[in-house]
C-alpha positions in Angstrom: -0.1 -3.2 -0.4 -2.1 -4.6 -3.3 -2.8 -8.3 -3.4 -5.1 -10.6 -5.4 -7.0 -13.8 -4.6 -7.5 -16.9 -6.7 -11.2 -15.9 -6.8 -10.2 -12.6 -8.6 -10.8 -10.2 -5.8 -8.2 -7.5 -5.1 -7.3 -6.2 -1.7 -5.5 -3.0 -0.9 -4.4 -2.6 2.7 -3.8 0.9 4.1 -2.9 0.7 7.8 -5.7 -1.7 9.2 -8.3 -0.8 6.5 -8.5 -3.0 3.5 -10.4 -1.9 0.4 -11.7 -4.9 -1.6 -12.9 -5.1 -5.2 -12.9 -7.4 -8.2 -10.2 -7.6 -10.8 -10.5 -6.3 -14.4 -10.2 -9.9 -15.6 -13.3 -10.9 -13.4 -15.3 -7.9 -14.7 -14.5 -8.9 -18.2 -15.5 -12.5 -17.6 -18.8 -11.6 -16.0 -19.9 -9.3 -18.8 -22.7 -6.8 -18.2 -23.5 -6.5 -14.4 -27.2 -6.4 -13.7 -27.2 -6.6 -9.9 -24.8 -6.0 -7.0 -25.4 -6.8 -3.3 -23.0 -5.3 -0.9 -22.6 -6.2 2.8 -24.0 -4.2 5.7 -21.7 -1.8 7.6 -20.8 -3.3 11.0 -21.0 -6.9 9.7 -18.3 -9.1 11.3 -16.7 -11.4 8.8 -14.2 -14.2 8.7 -11.6 -14.7 6.0 -13.2 -16.5 3.1 -16.8 -15.5 4.0 -19.0 -14.6 1.0 -19.9 -11.0 1.7 -21.1 -9.5 -1.6 -22.7 -10.8 -4.8 -22.3 -9.7 -8.4 -24.9 -10.9 -10.9 -24.4 -10.5 -14.7 -26.2 -11.6 -17.7 -23.8 -14.7 -17.7 -23.6 -15.7 -14.0 -23.8 -14.8 -10.3 -20.5 -14.6 -8.4 -19.9 -14.4 -4.7 -17.3 -11.9 -3.5 -15.2 -13.2 -0.6 -13.6 -11.4 2.3 -9.8 -11.6 2.1 -9.5 -11.2 5.9 -11.4 -11.4 9.1 -12.7 -8.2 10.5 -15.6 -5.7 10.4 -17.1 -4.0 7.3 -16.6 -0.3 7.9 -17.7 1.2 4.5 -19.5 0.1 1.3 -19.3 1.8 -2.1 -23.0 2.5 -2.6 -22.2 4.8 -5.6 -21.7 1.6 -7.6 -25.3 0.6 -7.0 -26.5 3.9 -8.6 -24.7 3.1 -11.9 -24.0 -0.5 -12.6 -22.8 0.4 -16.1 -19.8 2.1 -14.5 -18.5 -1.4 -13.6 -16.1 -2.0 -16.5 -12.7 -3.7 -16.7 -10.9 -0.4 -17.2 -12.3 1.0 -14.0 -12.3 -2.2 -11.9 -9.3 -1.2 -9.8 -10.8 2.1 -8.9 -14.2 0.6 -8.0 -13.8 -0.9 -4.5 -16.8 -2.7 -3.2 -16.3 -2.6 0.6 -13.7 -1.7 3.2 -12.9 -3.9 6.1 -11.1 -3.1 9.3 -9.0 -6.3 9.5 -8.2 -8.2 12.6 -4.9 -9.7 11.4 -2.8 -8.5 8.4 -1.5 -12.1 8.3 -4.8 -13.1 6.7 -3.5 -11.4 3.5 -0.3 -13.3 3.3 -1.8 -16.1 1.2 -2.9 -13.7 -1.5 -0.8 -13.1 -4.7 1.0 -10.0 -5.8 0.1 -8.5 -9.2 2.8 -10.4 -11.1 1.7 -13.8 -9.7 -2.0 -13.0 -10.4 -1.2 -12.0 -14.0 0.7 -15.2 -14.4 -2.3 -17.2 -13.1 -4.8 -15.6 -15.5 -2.4 -15.4 -18.4 
């Protein structure tokens, strides 16, 4: 189940594990990424918590958790090659995975059609 937030994160739920990344639109708006800070594995988070940071030549942006739960995995491979973070690969480049406490947390997120209408 792929959903999008108003803050341009995407969330893809598989059972109780949710992969989180940023949308191609957000990557395009940020420009060249110069620094990424990912959360620690085991970190307990609430829905809406800022859990990661993207810095570009234009701005710094917090990445928010779409649900409450525990960080169970981070994509450290992204840190090795920040130039790989491009709009065309944004949907494949998840940032962290969270074991969510309540799938209902994701109900306020948009489907892809609604998200595309918002950014259109």
